[in-house]
C-alpha positions in Angstrom: 37.1 -96.7 -31.6 33.7 -95.8 -31.5 31.9 -92.6 -32.9 32.3 -90.3 -29.5 35.3 -91.5 -28.7 37.7 -88.9 -30.4 35.0 -86.4 -29.8 35.8 -86.1 -26.3 39.4 -86.1 -26.6 39.2 -83.0 -28.8 37.4 -81.1 -26.8 39.4 -81.9 -24.0 42.4 -80.7 -26.1 40.1 -77.5 -27.3 40.0 -76.4 -23.2 43.3 -77.2 -22.3 44.5 -74.9 -25.7 41.9 -72.4 -24.4 43.7 -72.6 -20.6 47.0 -71.7 -22.0 46.1 -69.4 -24.6 43.6 -67.1 -22.9 45.3 -64.3 -20.8 44.9 -64.4 -17.1 43.5 -61.2 -15.3 45.7 -60.5 -12.1 43.6 -60.5 -10.1 42.8 -64.4 -10.5 46.0 -65.0 -8.7 46.9 -61.7 -7.0 46.1 -58.3 -6.3 45.1 -55.6 -9.2 46.5 -52.9 -7.1 48.2 -51.2 -4.4 44.8 -51.2 -1.9 44.1 -54.8 -2.7 47.4 -56.2 -2.2 47.3 -54.3 0.9 44.3 -55.8 2.0 45.1 -59.2 1.0 48.4 -59.5 2.8 49.4 -56.9 5.4 46.4 -58.2 8.1 48.0 -61.7 7.7 51.1 -60.4 9.3 51.6 -61.3 12.8 54.7 -59.7 13.3 55.6 -55.8 12.6 58.5 -56.8 10.1 56.2 -59.3 8.3 53.7 -56.5 7.7 56.3 -54.0 7.2 58.4 -56.6 4.6 54.5 -57.4 2.7 53.8 -53.7 2.7 57.3 -52.6 1.0 56.1 -55.4 -1.4 52.8 -53.9 -2.3 54.6 -49.8 -2.6 57.4 -51.6 -4.8 54.9 -53.4 -7.3 51.7 -51.1 -7.8 53.6 -47.5 -6.6 56.7 -47.4 -8.3 55.9 -50.7 -10.8 58.7 -52.8 -10.4 57.1 -55.4 -12.1 59.6 -57.7 -14.0 60.0 -61.4 -13.9 62.5 -61.4 -11.1 61.0 -58.7 -9.0 57.6 -60.8 -9.3 59.1 -64.1 -7.7 60.6 -62.0 -4.7 57.6 -60.6 -3.9 56.2 -64.3 -4.4 58.5 -65.4 -2.2 57.5 -62.6 0.6 53.9 -63.4 0.1 54.1 -66.9 0.5 56.6 -66.8 3.3 56.1 -64.2 5.7 51.9 -64.2 6.9 51.8 -66.2 10.0 55.2 -65.5 11.3 54.9 -64.4 14.9 58.4 -63.3 15.7 60.4 -60.6 14.3 63.3 -62.0 14.2 62.2 -65.0 12.1 60.7 -62.1 9.2 63.6 -60.5 9.0 65.7 -63.8 8.1 62.8 -64.7 5.6 63.2 -61.1 4.0 66.9 -61.4 4.0 66.6 -64.9 2.3 64.0 -63.1 -0.4 66.8 -60.7 -1.2 69.5 -62.8 -1.4 67.6 -65.8 -3.6 67.1 -63.2 -6.3 70.2 -60.8 -6.1 71.0 -57.7 -7.9 67.3 -56.1 -7.0 69.1 -54.5 -3.8 71.9 -52.5 -3.4 73.8 -50.5 -0.4 73.3 -47.4 0.4 75.8 -44.4 1.8 74.6 -45.7 4.9 74.6 -49.1 4.5 70.9 -49.6 4.0 69.5 -52.1 1.4 68.0 -49.5 -1.4 65.9 -51.3 -4.4 67.7 -51.0 -7.7 64.8 -49.9 -10.5 64.4 -52.0 -13.1 
């Protein structure tokens, strides 16, 4: 190997380790608070039910602080799949699909409505 060969390799390794170890700000990948969440997701909802589901995800994450790994995956499911959905019935199916994908987050109350289970 020439004199400069290993130098670039170790710089690359150091850079990758720094990326892996460095703590990420939530704002880099998503909203930091309830207002940012609403501003980012609700305007892209094209149906009332999609807006309701996205609003609910923001409320649960930032106002009720449901932030376990399973809850965060549930929010990602909603936020990845609901923007752009124009038909309420389709939004409801996606919402239910995300709930079914992560069982145990909701329970039925005495009226039969799904209510979130606190972590």
